[in-house]
N, C-alpha and C positions, 0 to 999 in steps of 0.2 A: 527167306529175307535176304540172303547173301548178296545177290546181284544188286537188288534195290538199295540195300544198306550201304554197300561200298560206293555206289554212285552218289547216294545222299551225303555220305561222309566227305567225299571229294567236293561236293557242292558247298558244304559248310566250311571246309578248309579254304576254298577259293573265296567265299564271302568274307570271312574274317581277315584273310590275308589282304584283301582289297579294301578293307574298311578305312575310311578317313574320318578325322575328327568332325568335319562338317556334316557327315551323314548321321551322327549320333544325336538323338534328341536331347534337349537340355535336361530333362528330368533324368535321363540315363546317365548323362555326364555327372550330375550332382550325386547320383547314387554310387557311381564309381568312386568319387571322392569319399563318400560316406563309408564304403566298404574298406577302402584303404585306411581311413582313420580308425574305424572299428577294429580292424585286425592289428593295427599298430598298438592300440590300447590293450588288446588281448596279449600281445607280445610283451608289452611293458609289465603287465600283471604277472606273467609267467617268469619274468626276469628275476623276481625276488625269491623264487623257490630254491631250496638248498641244492637240489639235484642240478638245476640249471646253472647256478653259480659255480658249482664244481666243474661241470662240463665246459663252461666258458673259460676257465683257467687253462684247460687243455687246448681248446680251440685257439685262444689268443697266443698261446705258446707256440703252436704250430705255425701261426701266421708269420712269425719272425719279424713283425713290424712292417711287412710289405703288403698287407692286405688293403683293398680299397672298398670292400663291401662292409657295411656297418651292421653291428649287432644292436638290436633294440634293447639295450641295457644301460644302466647309469654310465654316463660319459661317452656313450656310443663308440665303444672300441671297434677297431677295424679287424677284419679277418679275411682269409682267403675265400674265394667265391663259393666253393662247395661247403666249406665250414659255416659260412654265414647263412647260406640257404638252409642247412641242416639245423643250426641252432635257432634261427628265427621261426622255423616251422615247429620245432619242439616247444618253444616258448608260447607260440601263438595258439596252440590247442591245449596247453597244459591245464589251464583253469576253466576250460569250457565256456569261454566268453567271446569266442570268435563268431562272426556272422555265419548264417547258413542259408540254404536254398529250400524253399517251401514245397516245390513241385516234385522233388525227389530227395532221397536221403543223400545229400551232397553239400559239403562245405567248400564251395568253389573258391572262396577267398583264400583259405589256408592252403589250397592245392596249387594256387597260382602265384600268390604274392611273395612268399619267401624266396623262391627261385628268381622271380622277376626283379625283386629288389636287389638281390645279390648281383645279378647280371647288370642291372642299371648302375649300381655302384662301380662295378669294374669298368663299364663303358662310358661313365659320365653322362648317362642318359637323363633327359629332363623329366620333370613331373608330367608334362603333357604326353610325352612318349610312353611313360609308364601307364598313364590312365587309358590311353588308346589300346595298348597291349592287354591290359587287364580286362577291358570291355570285351575284346574279341575272344580272349582265352576263357573268360567266364562263360560267354555264350557257347563256345564249343564244348567245354567239359560238362556243362549242365545238360546240354542237348544229348550228349552221349549217355549221361546217367539216366535221363528220362526215357531212353530208347530200350531199356531193359528193366524187367520187373522181378523182384524177389522179395517176398514178405513172410517172415522177417528175413533180412539178408543173411546169407551164410558168411560172406566176406564183408567186413566193414568198409564203408565208402572211403575212409581215409587210406586204407590199404589198397583198395581197388583203383581209385581214380586220381590219386595225387600225382603220380608220375605223368599221367596224360595231361593234367592241368598245367603242370610245371613245364613240360615240353612245349605245349601250345604257347604259353606266355613268353618263354625265352625265344622261341622261334619267331613270334610276332615282333618282339622288340628288335630282333636282328634283321627284320624285313624279309623273312622267308616268303617264297612264293607258295601258292596253294599246294603245289606238288611236293615241295620240301616239307611243308607243314604236315602233309599226309604221311610222309615217311616218318616224321618225328613222333606223331601221336600213335601211329600203328606200332611203331617200335616200342614206345613207352608203355603201352598197355600190356605188353608181354613181360614187362618188369614189375608188374603189380605185385604187392606183397600179399601173401595168403593169410592175412590177419583175421582170425575168427571173431565174429561179433560177440561171442560168449565171453571173450577176454574183458570186455567192458564191465559186465556185471560181476565178473570175478575180481575185478580191480587189478588185473595184470598190467604192470606199468609200462611194458614194452609197447603197449597200444599207443602211447604218446609219441613213439618214435616212427610210426607208420607214415605220417605226413612228411617227416624229415627224410626218411629213406626215399620217399617219392620225389621230393624236391631234388635230391641228388641224382636219382635215376632219370628224372625228366630232363635235367641239364645234359646228362650224357647222351640221352636219346636225341636231343637237339643237335649236339655236336656230331653225332654219327650221321644224322640226316644231312648235315652240311657236307659231310664227306661222301654222301651218295648212297647210304644204305639205311634201311629201317625195316618196318614190318611189311606184311602183305595185306591185300584187300580183305582177307578173312581173319586177320589176327584178332581184331576186337571181339568178333563173335565167338571165336574159338576159346578165348580167355573167359569172357563174361558168361556165355551160355555153356560152353563145354566144361569149364573148370569151376566157375562160381555158381553154376546151375541156375542162372536167371533166365527168364522167358523174354524173347524179343518183342518189341512193340513197334510194328511197322509204321513208318511215316512220321515218327516223333522227331527225328533229326531235323527235318526241314519244315516242319509245321509252322506256318506264319513267320518264316525266316525273314528278318528285316522289319517285321511289324511288331512281333511280341519279343520284348527284350528281357532276357533272364534276370538281369540286374534288378528289375522292378518287382521281382517275385522272391526276394530274399527276406530274411528276418534278422532282427538285432536282439541280442540276448541281454536281458536285465538280470538274469540269475545265473550263478556259476555252476551249472549242472546241465545234464542232458535236456534238450528242448522238449522231449517227449513228456517230461515231468513238470514243465513250467506252469501249466494250468493248475496242477495240484498245489504247487508252491504258492501261486497267486491266490488260490482259494484259502489256503492257510493264513496268509497275511491279511486277507480281507476279513476273515473270521476274528483274528486277533485285534484288528483295527476297530471292529464293531463291538467286541465283547471283552477285551482285555482279560483273557483267561490265564490263570495260573496253570502252567503246563503240568505241574505236579499233581493237579486235581483231576486230570483227564483219566477216565476209566476205559474208554473205548474210542477207536477212530475207524470210521468206515468210509472207504473211498470207492466211488464208481468212476471208471475212466475208460480210455480207449485201448485197443489191443496192443499197440506198441509199448505203451506205458506199463502194461501188465508184465512184460518181459523183464522189467527192472525190479526184480523181486528179492534181491539179497537183503536179508534182515540185519546182519551184522558185518558190514564191510570191513576189510582189513587195511585198506589204503585210501588215500584221499581220492584217487580215481574211482575206486569202488563206491565211495560215498556219493560221488557225483552221478553214478549210474544206479543208485539204490533209491527207489521210490519211498520205501519206509524211512530211509534217512532224510530224504528231502523234506518229507512231511514233518517228521519229528523235529528236525533242526529248525525249520521255519516256524513251527509252533513255539518252540522253546526260546530260540535266539531272535525270533521276529525279523529275520532277514533271509534272503536267498542269495546274498552276495558271497564273496570268497570266505568270509568268516564262518559261514554255515557248513563249510566243507574242509576247514583247516584240520590239521592232524589232531589237535586236542579234542575235536568233536567225536572222534572215533571211540574214545573211552569216557566221554561225558555220561555219567550214570543216568541223568534225567533223559537225555536223548536216547540212550540205549533202552531204557524202559519204555519210552514212547514207541520206538521202532517195533517192539514186540506186540504193541496194541493195534498196529495198523492192519486192517483187513481190506483186501483189494478185490474188486469184482469188475467184470465187464459191464459197462452201463447198458441198460436196455433201450436207452434213448436213441433216436436217429442221430447219426454222426456223419454228416456230409460236409465237404469243404465249403466254407473255411472253418466250420466248427467240427472238424474231424479229430481234434486232439483235446477234448474237453475234460473237465473233472467236476464231480459233485462230492462235496465233503460233508460228513456228519460226525460230530464230536459229542460224546456223552460224558458228563462230569460225574464226580463221585456222588453228588446229591440227586442224580437222576435227570438233571437238566440236559436237554439235547439242543445243540446249536448246529447250524448248517451254513454253508457258503458254496458258491459255484463259480466256475470260470469256463466259459465256452471257448474262448480264444485268448491265449496269453498275450500280454503286452509285447510289442516288438514284431508280431506277425504282420504280414502285409495288410490284412483287414483291420488290424488294431495297432497301428504304428505308435512307437513312443514319440513324444513331442520333441521338438528341437531342443528345448530346455533340458529335458531328461537325457537326451543324447549328449549334449554338452557336459552335463554333470557326470555322466559315465566316463567320458573322455578325460575330464579333469581328475576324477578320482583314481582311475586306473593309470593314467599317464603322469601323475604328479612327481614321481621320483625319476622319471626317464625323459618324458616329453611334456613338460608342464604347459607348453603353448599349443598342445594338440587340438584343443577345442576351437582354436582360431582357424585351423586348417579347413573346416567344413563351411566356412563363410564364403559365399560366392565371390565377393569382391576380392578376397584374399587369394583363393586358389586360381582364379582367372588371371590375376596379375603374375602369379608364380609359374604359369605353365611352361615358360621358357627357362626356368631355373633348373640346374641339375638336382636330381632327387636328393642326393646326399646333402646339398646345401639347404634344401627345404627341411630335412630332418634335423640338421644342426641348428637351424633357426628355431624349430619347435622345441628343441632341447634347451635353448637359451630363453625360452618363454616368449619367443617372438612369432609363433605360428609359422606361416609361410609367407609373411609379408616381406617383399624385397626391401632391403635397407636402402 
């Protein structure tokens, strides 16, 4: 694969480096706005977590009042570039509400936007420049992720790909040539973190830092590429195949380049947990909506689902991260609290006796049903009550997936609910008339307007 892969990677770098706003289809432009808004909402949700508030005090203290990059936290405090990239990446993936990419295990928004926003704040870059860089970087990092296969992954995508996405985004915002971009991303992949996927199910909280480390490393890789040094034409394969033990997929890098846009294959999260369990959560909520079951009366819970979901098998998670990657907890909390939102994974749910009891009643099996895309992450739920009554529900594809998108009203509601304490005007950002008029505004001004409940409507 080496010679072909390196040539294809150069071709993709040249393509995204030469991309102009006029070349991007309108649907892709809107999706770029949606990804920006979605991940801003996820950052705002994370801002309220106690660990993030503590870290923010340290970050803002280091800035000395001279930072130009904004933290997506109440009051939009400014910080130095690297600190802002790190903090926003932490906040953005903390509550598992950031967007994701459906064709590979890759959260390209959180790999690109924290570094991109920090760089934009420092440079005074406009909303339009940020959206263009986001589109190109999203395309590049997702195509890289699709070019390698490992199931289940040994190294989590946040650890493996975040530096590459950050380097691409920053390089594109700076106007790098394809050659400079190639140096940046091949250098960045060598700074991938070796974050084991098993840490998610164990609830090891350092996992939330992998995207943050990647944001910082990606910015440094972009800096070094500007100075003339980076990785080699073999760097990506040597890391992803040689160390992370993935198998190469020839031709994926350039397949339908310029015709198939990765931004149109993303998903939006309605539930504050790993997307692999969303269909199970949705089945639980559908069952409760139909039957109004007293969770204390449940005797048995049987779940048929897909292979990736079955790896989320921790029965009694110790941390909120562990809860978000525990399918027994997702099911138990959804049945008892009747939500898949942040409240279903708050710290108090870890010791909730009803939820704890329900977790022990969840039996999971691989479904014998055909599971082809887009129905490759389904769930079939069966609940038996104390009186012998058996109830069932199913979800073939969770809301927010490309084949089952959330409505615009649902998306606005998500943005309002998550952004209310930080960016109360965030829902206005996704309206075409608003973001089009704001393309020439500095990103920081757009954010401050959203924080003042004005969306991005120029005054």
